[in-house]
C-alpha positions, -999 to +999 in steps of 0.1 A: -021-511-578-058-498-566-039-472-542-012-463-568-045-455-586-065-441-563-030-418-561-031-409-592-066-397-597-063-373-563-033-361-583-054-355-612-087-341-596-061-315-574-043-308-610-075-300-626-090-274-600-062-255-595-060-254-635-098-243-632-090-217-606-062-202-622-082-198-651-113-186-640-090-161-620-073-151-649-101-143-669-119-121-646-084-100-644-083-100-678-118-090-687-113-058-662-079-050-676-100-046-710-123-023-692-149-049-685-170-038-712-167+003-709-153+028-729-121+029-714-097-001-703-085-004-665-053+007-678-064+038-689-087+051-664-058+038-637-036+068-660-060+089-654-072+086-618-070+117-597-077+138-629-105+160-635-133+130-639-164+158-643-144+168-675-160+134-688-199+128-699-216+109-669-231+077-678-265+066-687-281+045-664-302+023-692-309-014-681-283-023-702-256-002-685-272-017-649-264-055-660-235-044-676-221-027-640-238-054-620-217-078-645-185-057-640-188-059-599-196-096-601-163-101-621-141-080-600-150-099-568-141-129-589-109-119-594-104-104-562-120-130-535-119-166-552-081-166-549-087-164-508-110-192-516-090-213-529-079-235-497-120-242-487-122-251-522-097-275-520-106-288-489-140-294-498-132-314-528-109-336-503-140-339-479-167-352-508-144-373-525-136-393-490-172-390-480-183-403-514-221-391-512-213-363-533-211-382-573-184-363-591-164-346-565-152-317-591-188-311-607-195-306-567-167-284-562-179-261-591-215-263-571-197-248-542-180-222-556-208-213-575-230-208-545-198-187-530-200-161-561-237-160-554-235-140-523-211-121-536-232-117-566-257-102-541-233-075-530-225-069-569-262-058-571-260-035-536-229-026-549-240-015-580-276+004-564-251+025-547-229+036-577-259+044-593-272+069-563-238+084-554-234+093-589-268+105-588-257+128-560-224+138-578-206+123-551-188+100-576-178+111-609-175+094-642-144+081-637-157+061-611-139+078-582-150+102-556-141+138-553-161+144-521-137+143-493-161+142-462-172+110-484-139+091-486-132+099-446-165+081-442-157+054-459-121+052-444-136+055-410-161+030-417-138+004-428-118+009-398-142+003-369-151-028-393-120-045-386-124-036-349-156-052-342-165-092-333-181-097-364-152-092-388-134-112-358-158-136-361-156-140-401-123-137-403-117-167-378-143-186-397-126-177-434-089-191-422-105-223-405-134-240-429-128-274-417-151-269-390-179-254-409-173-278-433-178-310-407-207-294-390-227-276-423-219-312-445-252-311-465-250-337-493-262-333-535-260-307-555-281-281-533-261-285-504-229-280-522-240-249-531-258-240-501-227-249-480-207-224-506-236-195-504-231-197-465-196-195-470-198-166-488-217-150-464-188-151-443-168-137-464-191-110-467-191-100-433-156-099-436-145-079-463-174-055-474-168-028-462-132-028-471-148-037-512-167-004-505-131+016-505-134+011-541-156+038-540-127+064-527-098+048-548-115+044-579-139+014-590-119+005-619-082+017-603-064-013-610-037+001-580-071-003-554-084-034-568-052-056-569-039-036-531-072-048-519-073-085-533-037-087-517-046-073-481-079-102-480-057-127-488-029-117-467-052-114-438-067-144-444-035-167-446-012-146-422-004-159-389-011-129-370-041-119-390-063-112-360-034-086-350-026-071-385-065-066-393-066-048-361-037-024-369-051-021-401-084-009-389-068+015-364-047+026-395-077+032-418-097+050-389-064+076-385-064+082-422-102+090-431-099+118-397-067+131-411-087+132-443-104+164-445-072+184-432-047+165-456 
């Protein structure tokens, strides 16, 4: 009976974790679809992609707008990155339960996830600052997409070259095989869970930050680019031949960047 109760509890915890992840991801995508607090929905901005964005009135960068943009980036990163983090969250929940030194496993998983998303929150602040600078330099239109072919070329070449670096490979190996990280860097308690989540997020950021910068080319609120990059990240972290998959993609991105000015 005790073993049966343990199995039931484990299945219940797994179901709650899965439901929580699905809910957070769905809410994040839903908020993006309705425009993330902006005047236009993401569907409308996607439909208008490629049009003359300079016909629109540029945004006024007030404190409120800055906060809105940081939130938009944060929710976007949550929608794009949390699905690929699901395996490490499930593994952490299992290990936390076995160690018995973490209190309530599901609560500690939430703390781990907050640490992970906090790292992407820091990225969101930097991305907002880059967006502000690009708009001020008129390299990013009010439609939140670049109309400068040379900037686009630099973004593609940079993303492609980053795919080929040893740092990218090391971060990707960590993201694909987090068991060693969890075993060697385990920290008890809520603060330990947060630190572990933030550290894992740091590796994930090192793996994907340059790919996320491609949103400045395709359109920050362009659903095709958001979904496409999210699917690519998920495949890269779960595909059995991800090492070669990433390298081939890197070469393709560099080629695209070199060809862009003459297309």
